[in-house]
N, C-alpha and C positions, 0 to 999 in steps of 0.2 A: 318404414323401417324394415330392413331385410331380415328374414329368419335365418337361423344357422343352416337349415337344410338348403335353402335357396343359395346362400353364400357358398356352401360346399359344392353344390351343383355347378355354379359358375366357375369355381376354382378348377375343378376337374375338366370342365369344358375348355378352359383356357389352356390347360396342359395338353389336352388332346389336339387342340388347334395348333399348338407349338410343334407337336410331333408331325402333324400333317404338313406344316410349312417348312420342315427341315428337308431341303432338297439333297438327295443322296449324291452329292458331288464328291470327287476324290478328297477334297479338304475336309468335308463333313465326316466322311468315313474314317479319315485319319484321326480326327478329333475323338470320335467314338472309340476308336482303337486305343487311343491314349487313356480315355476314361476307364475302359474295362481292364487294360493292363495295369494301370496305376492302382486301381482298387484291389486287384488280386495280389499285387506286390505288397501292398499295405497289410493285407490279411496274412500273407506269408511271414512278414516281419513280426507280426504279433505272435504267431504260433511257433516260429523257429527260435526267436530270441527273447521277446519282451515278456510274454505270459509265463514261459518256463522259469525265467529269472526273476519274476515278480517285479519287473520294472514298469512303473506306470508311465504311459506315454502322454498323459494329459487328455483333456476333452472328454467326450461321452464314452469313448472306448476305455479311457483310464478309469472313469467312474464305474464302468461295467466290470473292469478287473477287480476293483475294490469290493463291489457288491458280490461278485462271483466268489471271492475268497471267503465270504461269510455264508452264502446261500446256495452256491453251485448253480445259480441260474445261468443260462447260456449267455455268453458275452455278446455274441452277434445279435441275438434277439433284443437284448437290452439296448444295444447301440441303435437298432432300427427304431424301437419305440421312443427312446430318449431324443432322437433327432427330429421328431415330428414338430415340436414347438419351434426349434431353431430353424427348421426348414421353412416354416411360415415367415419367420423373421427375415430370412434370406430372400424369400419371394418379394418381400416389401422393399428391400434395400439393394439387392444385387441383380436385378434384371428381369424379374417377372417370369413368364412362362418358359422361356428358353433356359434360364437358370434352373427353374424348378425341375424341368425334364432331366437335364444332365446331372444335377445333384441327386435326384431321386434314383437314377441309374447307379451312380457311384455308391450311394449309401446302401442300396439293396445288394449290390454285388459284394461290397466289403462285408456287410453283415452276414450274408449267406456263406461266403468262403471262410470267414473267421470261425464259424461253427462247423462247417464241413471239413476243414483241415484238421479239426480236433480228432477226427476219426482216421486221418491219413498220416499224421505226423506224430512221432513219439512224444509223450507229455513232457519228457525231460529236455526236449529241444536238441540243439547241436552241441552245445558246450555248457559247462557249469561255471566258466570264468565270467565274472560280472563285467569286467572291462570289455571283453570280446562281445558279450551280449549287448552291452551299452553302445559300442561303436558300430557294430554291424547292424544291430536293430535300428539305430538312429539313422544311419545312411540309407538302409533299405526302405524305411518308413518315409524318409524325405524324398527319395527317388519316386516312390509311389505317389506322394502328394504332388510333386512337381509335374508328373505326367497327367494327373487329374486336372491341375491348373491349365496345362497346355491344351487339354480337351475342353476348355472353357467351362469347367464345372468346379465343384468343391467336394471334399469328402465329408461334409456335414460337421456337426458338433461345433466345437470352439473354432474350428477351421472357418466356419461362416463368420463368426465374430472377428476373427483375424483378418479375413478378406475385407470386411466392412471397415476396419481400422486402416487397412492398406489403401483402399480406394478413396475413402472419405477424408482421411487425415494424413495420408502420405507416409504412414509408418511402414517400414520395410516388412516383408513377409517374415523374416527371421525374428525381428523384434516383436511384431504383433503376435506371432505364434508363441513366443516366450511369455508375453504378458498374459495371454488368455489361458495358458495351460499350467502356469506355475502353481496356482492354488490347488489344482487337482493333484499335482504331483506331491505337494506338501501333505495333502490329505492321505496320500499313499503311505506317508511315513507312519501314520497311526495304524494303518492296516498291516503293513509289513515291517520294515525297519527304516530308521532314519538314514542309514548308509545307502539303502536302495533308493530312498527318496532323493538323495543327493545325486546318485547316478542317473535318476530319472530326469533331473534338470539338465544333465549333460545330453541325454537322449533328445530332449526338446531342442536344445541349441544345435546339435549336430543335424538333426532332421530338418530344422528350419533352414540351415545353410544349404543342405542338399536340395531342398525344395526350391529355394531361390535360384540356385545354379541351373537346375533342370528347366524351370519355368521361364526364367528371364535371361538365361545365357550365362556363360562361365567367365565373363569379364575379360575375354582374351583380346578385346579391341581397345584401341586408344584413339583419342582425338587430339589434334595439335592445332593450336593457334599460334601463328608466326607473324611477328611484326618486324619488317626489314626495310632497309633503305634500297634494297635491290629485289623487290617483290617479283618482277617478271623473271629474273634469272633463277630465283629460288623455286618458283612455280614450275618453270621449264625443267629443272633438274628432277623434281618430284614426278612430274608427268612422264618424263622420258625414262629415267633410270629405275624408278619404283613402279611405274605404270599405275599410279594412283591418281584419282581425280582431285582437283584442287578448286575450292570455291573462294572467290575474292569478295570479301566484305569491306564496306567502307567504314573507316573509323576516324575519330577526331581526337587528338591529344588534348586532355583537359588543361594541361599547363601551358602548352605552346599554342593551342588552337589550330595547329596545322592538321590538315587532312592527309591521311595515309592509308593505303590498303592493308587489310588484315587477311592473311591466308588461313583457310580452314581446311584441314585434311583428316580423313579417317584412315587409320592404318591398323595392322595387326600388332600384337605385342612384340613379335620378333622383328618388326620393322622400325621400332622406336630408335634404336641406335643408328640405323642407316639414315633416318631423317635428320637426326642431330648432326651426323657427319656431313651430310649434303649441305645443310644450312650453314654449318661452321665453315665449310669450304668456300661458299659464295659470300657470306657476310658474317664474319666473326663477332660483330657487334649486334647481331639480331637478338630479338627478345622472343622467347618461346614459352608456351604453357602446354604441358602434356597432361591430359586428364583421362579418366577411365570411362568406358562405355559398356553397358550391359550387353548390347546386341547391335549389329549392323546389318541392315536389310537393303537389298538393291544390287545394282550392277557391281560386280567385283566381290560381293559378299554373299550372304544367304539370300535366296529369292524372296521377294515380297509377295507372299501368297494371299494376303488379304488387303 
């Protein structure tokens, strides 16, 4: 049976090994830049908008705000200490040493700057308007979260629980973030007011949407499935006039049993009407399905860096 001391030594040894195996390629450096920038932006959102307005943002930081209102204990320090057990949970479920290293950096930077900015930013924040604090604080917090996600880390706290729900059960980031933080925000209603607790729920929703957009893409891409009696002509039009690649899939009609090709194409949101017009021109009786894509990587779109 392993002793706690031995287990702790092995834990930190694995973290150090992870640090040693991180090759400082441009991609890795960019990911660490995302981590640091995202953590600092989150701390700014706390000090500029959320803490002055007493809007609880959920998670460990939200609990820190509630405790701080009664004790004046530093919010950043409470965030750091409170994240230790959740950090160990994330180690188990979200990727081991690599996850641990990047999440530790994110938590440490966020905790440090949350307390450091207290001495640099006026305590009353930017505005006394609850709506403005709610919207700008939520968007700013979400942008920071999204950048941390893009850096292959998390900001700790209930964010770790949200990522586990996202990866293990397919729940979207915005929904998982809402689920894991709602109870903390409702607890804020007892510490502050119920009006501010309701605004806090809006903060969670807005920040979840912003985080999803930054980390997974802004849904500006569309995919089209086209079934036509003139597939070659439709594909040629798209290839030549839109300069978009077309993939031909083999399909079989369930009713007729007839085999016919299905055209698959990825386009930008602005090109949807052009595709419709091209298909209608060639085959007015064609069948089309337009769906939404979070991100498109590869030739003609964003580079596939991994």
